[in-house]
gemmi code that builds the backbone of each chain (N, CA, C; Angstrom):
import gemmi

chains = {
    "A": [
        ("ASP", (91.005, 202.027, 125.901), (89.957, 202.297, 126.684), (90.357, 202.585, 128.030)),
        ("ILE", (89.734, 203.683, 128.669), (90.350, 203.908, 130.070), (89.622, 202.967, 131.019)),
        ("GLN", (90.569, 202.573, 131.864), (90.035, 201.597, 132.930), (89.947, 202.299, 134.326)),
        ("VAL", (88.745, 201.949, 134.941), (88.679, 202.609, 136.319), (88.624, 201.476, 137.244)),
        ("THR", (89.444, 201.555, 138.469), (89.633, 200.532, 139.394), (89.269, 201.198, 140.652)),
        ("GLN", (88.063, 200.538, 141.168), (87.657, 201.007, 142.570), (87.990, 200.063, 143.513)),
        ("SER", (88.253, 200.551, 144.799), (88.591, 199.713, 145.864), (87.957, 200.475, 147.334)),
        ("PRO", (87.476, 199.559, 148.198), (87.375, 198.048, 148.375), (86.145, 197.722, 147.630)),
        ("SER", (86.145, 196.568, 147.172), (84.825, 196.054, 146.669), (83.726, 195.801, 147.604)),
        ("SER", (83.963, 195.717, 148.826), (83.159, 195.964, 149.997), (83.614, 196.200, 151.112)),
        ("LEU", (82.822, 196.799, 152.140), (83.279, 197.182, 153.459), (82.106, 197.009, 154.347)),
        ("SER", (82.555, 197.174, 155.704), (81.480, 196.931, 156.769), (81.968, 198.062, 157.678)),
        ("ALA", (81.044, 198.808, 158.284), (81.287, 199.987, 158.956), (80.239, 200.251, 160.043)),
        ("SER", (80.329, 200.897, 161.258), (79.522, 201.311, 161.978), (78.838, 202.559, 161.994)),
        ("ILE", (77.587, 202.772, 162.392), (76.923, 204.140, 162.202), (77.867, 204.965, 162.805)),
        ("GLY", (77.984, 206.193, 162.112), (79.018, 207.247, 162.477), (80.327, 207.216, 162.202)),
        ("ASP", (80.684, 206.034, 161.454), (81.980, 205.983, 161.035), (82.211, 206.671, 159.742)),
        ("ARG", (83.617, 206.894, 159.540), (83.948, 207.731, 158.381), (84.300, 206.491, 157.181)),
        ("VAL", (83.812, 206.660, 156.078), (83.913, 205.715, 155.076), (84.699, 206.269, 153.916)),
        ("THR", (85.643, 205.538, 153.338), (86.262, 206.316, 152.248), (86.584, 205.025, 151.012)),
        ("ILE", (86.229, 205.280, 150.070), (86.287, 204.651, 148.723), (87.332, 205.275, 147.866)),
        ("THR", (87.987, 204.382, 147.069), (88.852, 205.225, 145.949), (88.670, 204.664, 144.705)),
        ("CYS", (88.988, 205.331, 143.729), (88.903, 205.192, 142.246), (90.217, 205.677, 141.618)),
        ("ARG", (90.914, 204.726, 140.826), (92.063, 204.800, 140.016), (91.582, 204.874, 138.558)),
        ("ALA", (92.012, 205.790, 137.901), (91.854, 205.672, 136.454), (93.229, 205.395, 135.823)),
        ("SER", (93.008, 204.759, 134.661), (94.244, 204.345, 133.963), (94.940, 205.284, 133.229)),
        ("GLN", (94.449, 206.374, 132.935), (95.275, 207.613, 132.576), (94.522, 208.838, 133.058)),
        ("ASP", (95.135, 210.042, 132.661), (94.564, 211.234, 133.223), (93.065, 211.562, 132.677)),
        ("ILE", (92.257, 211.797, 133.626), (90.949, 212.128, 133.121), (90.487, 213.433, 133.942)),
        ("SER", (91.530, 214.163, 134.008), (90.996, 215.634, 134.701), (90.084, 215.356, 135.997)),
        ("ASN", (88.973, 216.023, 135.863), (88.105, 215.807, 136.942), (86.700, 215.137, 136.523)),
        ("TYR", (86.932, 214.392, 135.312), (85.541, 214.001, 134.818), (85.399, 212.501, 135.333)),
        ("LEU", (84.968, 212.786, 136.695), (84.732, 211.444, 137.557), (83.455, 211.791, 138.308)),
        ("ASN", (82.586, 210.857, 138.184), (81.322, 210.994, 138.975), (81.105, 209.887, 139.966)),
        ("TRP", (80.212, 209.939, 140.984), (79.949, 208.946, 141.895), (78.392, 208.691, 142.078)),
        ("TYR", (78.166, 207.538, 142.107), (76.631, 207.105, 142.080), (76.396, 206.249, 143.521)),
        ("GLN", (75.229, 206.261, 143.847), (74.664, 205.218, 144.944), (73.611, 204.498, 144.233)),
        ("GLN", (73.689, 203.127, 144.541), (72.534, 202.302, 144.127), (72.244, 201.463, 145.154)),
        ("LYS", (70.740, 201.337, 145.391), (70.139, 200.478, 146.430), (69.566, 199.403, 145.783)),
        ("PRO", (69.488, 198.237, 146.305), (68.839, 197.141, 145.698), (67.539, 197.299, 145.116)),
        ("GLY", (67.538, 196.948, 143.730), (66.318, 196.956, 143.125), (65.999, 198.499, 142.483)),
        ("LYS", (66.879, 199.294, 142.776), (66.559, 200.620, 142.280), (67.706, 201.196, 141.197)),
        ("ALA", (67.292, 202.096, 140.422), (68.237, 202.767, 139.590), (69.311, 203.599, 140.353)),
        ("PRO", (70.526, 203.622, 139.782), (71.440, 204.485, 140.345), (71.041, 206.030, 140.700)),
        ("LYS", (71.753, 206.618, 141.601), (71.390, 207.814, 141.729), (72.758, 208.665, 141.976)),
        ("LEU", (72.844, 209.954, 141.170), (74.021, 210.788, 141.111), (74.019, 211.306, 142.532)),
        ("LEU", (75.419, 211.253, 143.025), (75.741, 211.859, 144.389), (76.821, 213.063, 144.085)),
        ("ILE", (77.808, 212.660, 143.280), (78.919, 213.674, 143.238), (79.261, 213.775, 141.591)),
        ("TYR", (79.383, 214.956, 141.199), (79.843, 215.101, 139.604), (81.065, 215.841, 139.559)),
        ("GLU", (81.638, 215.743, 138.608), (83.025, 216.371, 138.130), (83.968, 216.200, 139.615)),
        ("ALA", (84.142, 215.292, 139.972), (84.955, 214.641, 141.290), (84.520, 215.183, 142.571)),
        ("SER", (84.056, 216.555, 142.624), (83.962, 217.093, 143.915), (82.763, 218.004, 144.149)),
        ("ASN", (81.838, 217.883, 143.102), (80.535, 218.782, 143.309), (79.426, 217.972, 143.807)),
        ("LEU", (78.704, 218.391, 144.927), (77.715, 217.719, 145.330), (76.304, 217.866, 144.603)),
        ("GLU", (75.759, 216.870, 144.115), (74.294, 217.208, 143.345), (73.385, 217.670, 144.273)),
        ("THR", (72.457, 218.403, 143.792), (71.552, 219.267, 144.538), (70.497, 218.238, 145.259)),
        ("GLY", (70.490, 218.451, 146.621), (69.479, 217.526, 147.582), (70.395, 216.515, 148.173)),
        ("VAL", (71.692, 216.198, 147.692), (72.405, 215.275, 148.548), (73.002, 215.567, 149.726)),
        ("PRO", (72.910, 214.950, 150.813), (73.328, 215.320, 152.291), (74.853, 215.413, 152.070)),
        ("SER", (75.391, 216.622, 152.943), (76.465, 217.115, 152.841), (77.616, 216.196, 153.504)),
        ("ARG", (77.108, 215.074, 154.007), (78.085, 214.176, 154.723), (78.808, 213.278, 153.487)),
        ("PHE", (78.212, 213.444, 152.217), (78.870, 212.787, 151.118), (79.840, 213.916, 150.591)),
        ("SER", (81.036, 213.372, 150.090), (82.217, 214.396, 149.545), (82.892, 213.630, 148.563)),
        ("GLY", (83.379, 214.358, 147.680), (84.355, 213.685, 146.761), (85.647, 214.623, 146.416)),
        ("SER", (86.776, 213.992, 146.078), (87.984, 214.707, 145.760), (88.780, 214.112, 144.869)),
        ("GLY", (89.770, 214.694, 144.468), (90.886, 214.150, 143.435), (90.782, 214.679, 142.109)),
        ("SER", (91.676, 214.468, 141.236), (91.932, 214.804, 139.785), (93.032, 213.872, 139.136)),
        ("GLY", (93.001, 214.063, 137.958), (94.014, 213.294, 137.224), (93.731, 211.561, 137.140)),
        ("THR", (94.376, 210.962, 137.976), (94.079, 209.449, 138.037), (93.598, 208.958, 139.424)),
        ("TYR", (93.466, 209.719, 140.527), (93.266, 209.192, 141.776), (92.248, 209.989, 142.365)),
        ("PHE", (91.086, 209.448, 142.719), (89.752, 209.994, 143.474), (89.448, 209.246, 144.616)),
        ("THR", (88.896, 210.043, 145.443), (88.230, 209.410, 146.749), (86.738, 209.847, 146.922)),
        ("PHE", (86.048, 209.047, 147.571), (84.575, 209.422, 147.773), (84.578, 209.152, 149.485)),
        ("THR", (83.901, 210.046, 150.039), (83.912, 209.904, 151.445), (82.445, 209.987, 151.975)),
        ("ILE", (82.075, 209.348, 153.000), (80.754, 209.567, 153.829), (81.525, 209.792, 155.283)),
        ("SER", (81.234, 210.976, 155.630), (81.750, 211.605, 156.975), (81.274, 210.932, 158.109)),
        ("SER", (79.995, 210.548, 158.183), (79.476, 209.807, 159.220), (78.189, 208.957, 158.612)),
        ("LEU", (78.653, 207.641, 158.787), (77.870, 206.551, 158.088), (76.426, 206.666, 158.657)),
        ("GLN", (75.396, 206.699, 157.806), (74.015, 206.413, 158.416), (73.290, 205.235, 157.960)),
        ("PRO", (72.156, 204.855, 158.444), (71.582, 203.410, 158.116), (71.123, 203.458, 156.654)),
        ("GLU", (70.694, 204.720, 156.345), (70.241, 204.755, 154.906), (71.153, 204.811, 153.779)),
        ("ASP", (72.484, 204.863, 154.324), (73.547, 204.902, 153.460), (74.109, 203.461, 152.912)),
        ("VAL", (73.503, 202.528, 153.352), (73.579, 201.026, 152.936), (73.365, 200.785, 151.609)),
        ("ALA", (74.247, 200.630, 150.876), (74.054, 200.648, 149.243), (75.314, 200.036, 148.532)),
        ("THR", (75.406, 200.162, 147.299), (76.555, 199.886, 146.478), (77.092, 201.301, 145.615)),
        ("TYR", (78.072, 201.770, 145.836), (78.622, 202.968, 145.195), (79.514, 202.644, 143.986)),
        ("TYR", (79.383, 203.544, 142.972), (80.006, 203.152, 141.638), (80.680, 204.760, 141.252)),
        ("CYS", (81.936, 204.754, 140.875), (82.535, 205.806, 140.267), (82.436, 205.554, 138.792)),
        ("GLN", (82.363, 206.600, 137.850), (82.121, 206.430, 136.497), (83.127, 207.688, 135.801)),
        ("GLN", (83.963, 207.349, 134.762), (84.764, 208.200, 134.153), (83.934, 208.787, 132.973)),
        ("TYR", (84.117, 210.065, 132.618), (83.413, 210.752, 131.700), (84.499, 211.482, 130.596)),
        ("ASP", (85.566, 211.080, 130.652), (86.518, 211.886, 129.973), (86.820, 211.338, 128.422)),
        ("ASP", (86.756, 210.079, 128.311), (86.931, 209.672, 127.119), (85.996, 208.423, 126.676)),
        ("LEU", (85.170, 208.454, 125.751), (84.271, 207.388, 125.291), (84.007, 207.558, 123.889)),
        ("PRO", (83.670, 206.465, 123.083), (83.341, 205.234, 123.849), (84.585, 204.514, 124.213)),
        ("PRO", (84.436, 203.631, 125.241), (83.357, 203.533, 126.165), (83.447, 204.348, 127.368)),
        ("LEU", (82.345, 204.724, 128.025), (82.072, 205.274, 128.996), (82.368, 204.249, 130.043)),
        ("THR", (83.072, 204.284, 131.111), (83.351, 203.103, 132.031), (83.071, 203.565, 133.607)),
        ("PHE", (82.561, 202.477, 134.172), (82.112, 202.446, 135.443), (83.140, 201.693, 136.391)),
        ("GLY", (83.366, 202.122, 137.692), (84.169, 201.306, 138.447), (83.318, 199.860, 138.944)),
        ("GLY", (83.999, 199.054, 139.370), (83.506, 197.713, 139.785), (82.430, 197.754, 141.039)),
        ("GLY", (82.364, 198.916, 141.639), (81.322, 199.044, 142.709), (81.881, 198.700, 143.980)),
        ("THR", (81.489, 199.363, 145.155), (81.627, 199.191, 146.456), (80.488, 198.997, 147.304)),
        ("LYS", (80.241, 197.866, 147.837), (79.158, 197.478, 148.626), (79.360, 197.810, 150.128)),
        ("VAL", (78.599, 198.955, 150.629), (78.660, 199.305, 152.014), (77.624, 198.574, 152.917)),
        ("GLU", (78.147, 198.086, 153.887), (77.141, 197.267, 154.834), (77.446, 197.697, 156.217)),
        ("LEU", (76.455, 197.596, 157.108), (76.617, 198.031, 158.485), (77.317, 196.899, 159.378)),
        ("LYS", (78.299, 197.296, 160.209), (78.749, 196.313, 161.162), (77.884, 195.785, 162.122)),
    ],
    "B": [
        ("GLU", (59.267, 218.387, 137.336), (60.300, 217.363, 137.778), (60.455, 216.442, 136.255)),
        ("GLU", (61.869, 216.223, 136.315), (62.275, 215.516, 135.008), (62.327, 213.799, 135.502)),
        ("TYR", (61.734, 213.044, 134.475), (61.872, 211.607, 135.000), (61.823, 210.929, 133.480)),
        ("LEU", (62.303, 209.613, 133.407), (62.248, 208.725, 132.356), (61.191, 207.407, 132.808)),
        ("VAL", (60.396, 207.111, 131.742), (59.672, 205.831, 132.050), (59.952, 204.718, 130.970)),
        ("GLN", (60.402, 203.697, 131.318), (60.757, 202.527, 130.576), (59.694, 201.642, 130.241)),
        ("SER", (59.682, 200.802, 128.955), (58.838, 199.902, 128.776), (59.548, 198.824, 127.926)),
        ("GLY", (58.776, 197.683, 127.685), (59.674, 196.760, 126.844), (60.087, 195.539, 127.945)),
        ("GLY", (61.012, 194.895, 127.427), (61.695, 193.819, 128.298), (60.985, 192.544, 128.295)),
        ("GLY", (61.456, 191.571, 128.914), (60.879, 190.358, 128.994), (61.804, 189.138, 128.563)),
        ("LEU", (61.269, 188.058, 128.408), (61.959, 186.764, 128.056), (62.137, 186.575, 126.595)),
        ("VAL", (63.354, 186.336, 126.077), (63.624, 186.074, 124.731), (64.647, 184.965, 124.561)),
        ("LYS", (64.520, 184.141, 123.552), (65.450, 182.979, 123.198), (66.554, 183.681, 122.589)),
        ("PRO", (67.802, 182.864, 122.838), (69.066, 183.314, 122.215), (68.957, 183.429, 120.666)),
        ("GLY", (69.434, 184.522, 120.158), (69.417, 184.744, 118.704), (68.171, 185.592, 118.361)),
        ("GLY", (67.301, 185.965, 119.355), (66.040, 186.590, 119.067), (66.357, 188.142, 119.366)),
        ("SER", (65.165, 188.932, 119.131), (65.285, 190.290, 119.096), (64.344, 190.766, 120.078)),
        ("LEU", (64.510, 192.181, 120.550), (63.721, 192.771, 121.561), (63.914, 194.294, 121.312)),
        ("LYS", (62.905, 195.235, 121.560), (63.185, 196.565, 121.498), (62.507, 197.066, 122.863)),
        ("LEU", (63.550, 198.088, 123.447), (63.048, 198.684, 124.407), (62.788, 200.221, 124.309)),
        ("SER", (62.062, 200.736, 125.242), (61.541, 202.173, 125.091), (61.871, 202.914, 126.246)),
        ("CYS", (62.056, 204.233, 126.157), (62.165, 205.066, 127.235), (61.715, 206.380, 126.962)),
        ("GLU", (60.589, 206.887, 127.568), (59.960, 208.189, 127.427), (60.343, 209.227, 128.473)),
        ("GLY", (60.821, 210.435, 127.980), (61.257, 211.299, 128.918), (59.970, 212.461, 129.163)),
        ("PHE", (60.080, 212.952, 130.273), (59.066, 213.756, 130.694), (59.706, 214.939, 131.551)),
        ("GLY", (59.165, 216.221, 131.417), (59.705, 217.402, 132.182), (60.875, 218.018, 131.753)),
        ("PHE", (61.336, 217.501, 130.605), (62.629, 218.189, 130.001), (62.361, 218.323, 128.560)),
        ("THR", (63.250, 219.226, 127.833), (63.552, 219.288, 126.454), (64.172, 217.961, 125.868)),
        ("PHE", (63.243, 216.991, 125.635), (63.893, 215.629, 125.161), (64.875, 215.882, 123.926)),
        ("ARG", (64.505, 216.683, 122.942), (65.183, 216.681, 121.731), (66.549, 217.209, 121.850)),
        ("ASP", (66.732, 217.984, 123.011), (68.166, 218.528, 123.349), (68.945, 217.563, 124.128)),
        ("ALA", (68.380, 216.347, 124.630), (69.185, 215.684, 125.483), (69.969, 214.615, 124.776)),
        ("TRP", (71.081, 214.302, 125.337), (71.841, 213.144, 125.010), (71.252, 211.836, 125.705)),
        ("MET", (71.028, 210.826, 125.207), (70.502, 209.790, 125.858), (71.066, 208.646, 125.896)),
        ("THR", (71.312, 207.827, 126.950), (72.213, 206.679, 126.963), (71.330, 205.429, 127.627)),
        ("TRP", (71.823, 204.214, 127.304), (71.386, 203.075, 127.848), (72.770, 202.502, 128.704)),
        ("VAL", (72.241, 201.933, 129.821), (73.218, 201.317, 130.669), (72.655, 200.082, 131.230)),
        ("ARG", (73.441, 198.944, 131.325), (72.797, 197.748, 131.738), (73.484, 197.150, 132.973)),
        ("GLN", (72.955, 196.033, 133.666), (73.424, 195.678, 135.075), (72.821, 194.079, 135.042)),
        ("ALA", (73.993, 193.317, 134.614), (73.708, 191.779, 134.803), (73.388, 191.462, 136.359)),
        ("PRO", (72.844, 190.376, 136.471), (72.218, 189.941, 137.793), (73.410, 189.861, 138.815)),
        ("GLY", (73.526, 190.631, 139.850), (74.499, 190.694, 140.884), (75.826, 191.200, 140.381)),
        ("LYS", (75.925, 191.816, 139.265), (77.052, 192.671, 138.706), (76.985, 193.956, 138.661)),
        ("GLY", (78.008, 194.770, 138.191), (77.954, 196.162, 138.185), (77.535, 196.782, 136.954)),
        ("LEU", (77.555, 198.070, 136.841), (77.131, 198.898, 135.907), (77.856, 198.726, 134.409)),
        ("GLU", (77.195, 198.611, 133.332), (77.915, 198.506, 132.148), (77.219, 199.631, 131.091)),
        ("TRP", (78.093, 200.312, 130.616), (77.623, 201.358, 129.508), (77.314, 200.625, 128.421)),
        ("VAL", (76.308, 200.817, 127.667), (75.856, 200.152, 126.476), (75.876, 201.079, 125.043)),
        ("GLY", (75.542, 202.130, 125.337), (75.580, 202.998, 124.130), (74.809, 204.222, 124.406)),
        ("ARG", (74.968, 205.381, 123.272), (74.155, 206.718, 123.504), (73.779, 207.080, 122.213)),
        ("ILE", (72.961, 208.050, 122.077), (72.703, 208.954, 120.974), (72.636, 210.424, 121.210)),
        ("LYS", (73.325, 211.055, 120.591), (73.493, 212.675, 120.828), (72.066, 213.229, 120.179)),
        ("SER", (71.950, 214.410, 120.448), (70.723, 215.391, 119.970), (71.002, 215.498, 118.547)),
        ("LYS", (69.926, 216.125, 118.064), (69.865, 216.468, 116.520), (70.883, 217.545, 116.216)),
        ("SER", (70.846, 218.307, 117.140), (71.745, 219.427, 116.986), (73.288, 218.943, 116.931)),
        ("ASP", (73.599, 217.682, 117.514), (74.935, 217.223, 117.578), (75.048, 215.977, 116.591)),
        ("GLY", (74.058, 215.916, 115.621), (74.170, 215.177, 114.569), (73.515, 213.789, 114.860)),
        ("TRP", (72.739, 213.447, 115.825), (72.178, 212.165, 116.226), (73.289, 211.209, 116.112)),
        ("THR", (74.520, 211.441, 116.522), (75.530, 210.735, 116.558), (75.380, 209.393, 117.505)),
        ("THR", (75.722, 208.205, 117.291), (75.678, 207.180, 118.145), (76.963, 206.539, 118.498)),
        ("ASP", (77.067, 206.155, 119.722), (78.292, 205.292, 120.123), (77.812, 203.947, 120.860)),
        ("TYR", (78.788, 202.948, 120.820), (78.409, 201.614, 121.402), (79.531, 201.073, 122.131)),
        ("ALA", (79.125, 200.438, 123.030), (80.153, 199.406, 123.793), (80.538, 198.210, 122.829)),
        ("ALA", (81.881, 197.770, 122.860), (82.290, 196.838, 122.031), (81.360, 195.423, 122.139)),
        ("PRO", (80.868, 195.154, 123.134), (80.185, 193.717, 123.292), (78.828, 193.952, 122.570)),
        ("VAL", (78.231, 195.147, 122.248), (77.021, 195.029, 121.596), (77.039, 195.790, 120.245)),
        ("LYS", (78.209, 196.280, 119.875), (78.366, 196.992, 118.557), (78.188, 196.002, 117.572)),
        ("GLY", (77.166, 196.485, 116.664), (76.636, 195.599, 115.304), (75.556, 194.726, 115.725)),
        ("ARG", (75.093, 194.738, 116.770), (73.738, 193.861, 117.209), (72.741, 194.739, 117.989)),
        ("PHE", (73.218, 195.725, 118.672), (72.223, 196.877, 119.270), (72.256, 198.093, 118.423)),
        ("THR", (71.088, 198.775, 118.306), (70.884, 200.194, 117.778), (70.282, 200.898, 118.704)),
        ("VAL", (70.720, 202.041, 119.051), (70.203, 203.230, 119.802), (69.465, 204.115, 118.832)),
        ("SER", (68.270, 204.467, 119.071), (67.504, 205.447, 118.214), (66.727, 206.317, 119.035)),
        ("ARG", (66.033, 207.302, 118.509), (65.295, 208.206, 119.199), (64.125, 208.715, 118.317)),
        ("ASP", (62.947, 209.037, 118.813), (61.922, 209.652, 118.046), (61.561, 210.986, 118.803)),
        ("ASP", (62.168, 212.039, 118.438), (61.871, 213.353, 119.301), (60.518, 213.719, 119.188)),
        ("SER", (59.618, 213.508, 118.185), (58.389, 213.816, 118.269), (57.461, 213.018, 119.188)),
        ("ARG", (58.042, 212.020, 119.803), (57.220, 211.245, 120.808), (58.142, 211.347, 122.127)),
        ("ASP", (59.159, 212.180, 122.172), (60.199, 212.148, 123.309), (60.560, 210.819, 123.915)),
        ("THR", (60.947, 209.879, 122.881), (61.056, 208.514, 123.222), (62.411, 208.305, 122.613)),
        ("LEU", (63.118, 207.272, 123.444), (64.358, 206.653, 123.107), (64.113, 205.166, 123.008)),
        ("PHE", (65.005, 204.484, 122.078), (64.911, 203.217, 121.966), (65.986, 202.411, 121.840)),
        ("LEU", (65.961, 201.077, 122.171), (67.135, 200.134, 122.161), (66.586, 199.036, 121.306)),
        ("GLN", (67.022, 198.846, 120.131), (66.752, 197.663, 119.307), (67.806, 196.463, 119.494)),
        ("MET", (67.570, 195.345, 120.064), (68.545, 194.382, 120.411), (68.290, 193.303, 119.540)),
        ("ASN", (69.308, 192.860, 118.702), (69.153, 191.704, 117.649), (70.286, 190.789, 118.189)),
        ("SER", (70.128, 189.471, 117.724), (71.150, 188.489, 117.836), (71.355, 188.355, 119.312)),
        ("LEU", (70.490, 188.328, 120.118), (70.596, 188.268, 121.703), (71.332, 186.954, 122.165)),
        ("LYS", (72.278, 187.364, 123.082), (73.071, 186.195, 123.725), (72.700, 185.932, 125.145)),
        ("THR", (72.943, 184.881, 125.737), (72.545, 184.548, 127.219), (73.314, 185.847, 127.938)),
        ("GLU", (74.526, 186.154, 127.411), (75.280, 187.241, 128.262), (74.520, 188.619, 128.321)),
        ("ASP", (73.459, 188.906, 127.389), (72.885, 190.073, 127.498), (71.942, 190.152, 128.354)),
        ("THR", (71.710, 189.213, 129.317), (70.625, 189.048, 130.214), (71.104, 190.237, 131.311)),
        ("ALA", (70.181, 191.165, 131.521), (70.458, 192.294, 132.567), (69.294, 193.070, 132.648)),
        ("VAL", (69.435, 194.087, 133.639), (68.386, 195.161, 133.770), (68.991, 196.249, 132.870)),
        ("TYR", (68.175, 196.865, 132.131), (68.580, 197.705, 131.206), (67.926, 198.932, 131.496)),
        ("TYR", (68.651, 199.986, 131.865), (68.286, 201.410, 132.282), (68.663, 202.442, 131.233)),
        ("CYS", (67.857, 203.427, 131.195), (67.899, 204.565, 130.245), (68.190, 205.807, 131.056)),
        ("ALA", (69.171, 206.604, 130.624), (69.530, 207.738, 131.538), (69.989, 208.981, 130.500)),
        ("THR", (69.921, 210.062, 131.251), (70.317, 211.267, 130.421), (70.956, 212.290, 131.309)),
        ("GLU", (71.850, 213.298, 130.772), (72.570, 214.041, 131.342), (72.093, 215.318, 131.157)),
        ("LEU", (71.177, 216.018, 132.099), (70.492, 217.156, 131.983), (71.384, 218.370, 132.176)),
        ("THR", (72.210, 218.337, 133.256), (72.813, 219.629, 133.926), (74.231, 219.390, 133.663)),
        ("TYR", (74.858, 218.350, 134.020), (76.411, 218.172, 134.095), (76.677, 216.847, 133.179)),
        ("ASP", (78.159, 216.645, 132.925), (78.544, 215.483, 132.336), (78.246, 214.433, 133.207)),
        ("ALA", (77.160, 214.164, 133.606), (76.870, 212.928, 134.697), (75.377, 212.626, 134.439)),
        ("PHE", (75.100, 211.456, 134.908), (73.707, 210.880, 134.658), (72.861, 211.281, 135.633)),
        ("ASP", (71.961, 212.352, 135.640), (71.339, 212.878, 136.694), (69.876, 212.334, 136.702)),
        ("VAL", (69.329, 211.877, 135.600), (68.099, 211.480, 135.564), (68.035, 209.895, 134.862)),
        ("TRP", (67.435, 208.976, 135.626), (67.519, 207.608, 135.242), (65.977, 206.987, 135.041)),
        ("GLY", (65.679, 206.076, 134.264), (64.718, 205.291, 134.207), (64.524, 204.338, 135.340)),
        ("GLN", (63.529, 203.461, 135.420), (63.260, 202.653, 136.471), (63.984, 201.291, 136.148)),
        ("GLY", (64.397, 201.145, 135.139), (65.102, 199.896, 134.771), (63.890, 198.671, 134.066)),
        ("THR", (64.447, 198.090, 133.223), (63.609, 196.875, 132.699), (64.466, 195.662, 132.460)),
        ("LEU", (63.998, 194.393, 132.950), (64.806, 193.399, 132.968), (64.468, 192.730, 131.511)),
        ("VAL", (65.776, 192.318, 130.852), (65.759, 191.566, 129.669), (66.465, 190.057, 130.140)),
        ("THR", (65.650, 188.893, 129.833), (66.149, 187.743, 130.165), (66.229, 186.849, 128.926)),
        ("VAL", (67.721, 186.465, 128.426), (67.857, 185.733, 127.251), (68.034, 184.244, 127.594)),
        ("SER", (67.137, 183.603, 127.413), (67.232, 182.087, 127.815), (66.446, 181.070, 126.869)),
        ("SER", (66.908, 179.981, 126.792), (66.136, 178.874, 125.858), (65.139, 178.314, 126.717)),
    ],
}
model = gemmi.Model(1)
for chain_id, residues in chains.items():
    chain = gemmi.Chain(chain_id)
    for i, (resn, *xyz) in enumerate(residues, 1):
        res = gemmi.Residue()
        res.name, res.seqid = resn, gemmi.SeqId(i, " ")
        for name, pos in zip(("N", "CA", "C"), xyz):
            atom = gemmi.Atom()
            atom.name, atom.element = name, gemmi.Element(name[0])
            atom.pos, atom.b_iso = gemmi.Position(*pos), 0.0
            res.add_atom(atom)
        chain.add_residue(res)
    model.add_chain(chain)
structure = gemmi.Structure()
structure.add_model(model)
structure.setup_entities()
């Protein structure tokens, strides 16, 4: 099974800060890595697919990069509405499809 | 607009059974691969299982913790996905989401989630 290790598990940042989250896969997954945002009590929402493609309607301050085993997700300028938990997810080899452990983003 | 509406869920005793439903709207359900994802209280997302479309053989795949106990099925005439959960354990307590990948290899449409509580 492919393991996906996400870090950090939580972070605190100020409005306007640049925020970066990383995901490492236990083996090469090419660009089959997606990023989701989840707010409390809500279903996850797709933000980035195939490592670097922005889902329609998602603000351009969100971006993703990487391939192989190392991936990053960036919020270029943190906004109050970005407070949420973010998850990466690999889609290269299943079963099982695996999610990272999540990163909780809070305001400082 | 594409969306999924879930029903079912509730409180069940350990060893019991429960069936969840997920109805699709706004897209060609019969062509969609459908997935179940769960989230235990305060925990992260966990993939449960999926069913492919008829054209892909209605193939099912399951996560190890639920294999042999849970069954994913679909009724394309009703645009509905099901999750039959048997021999439930306390560790199956979670919010269960249905999801589908309409455009990319990513879950771009999600149901609203339904809580399953396994407790005596």
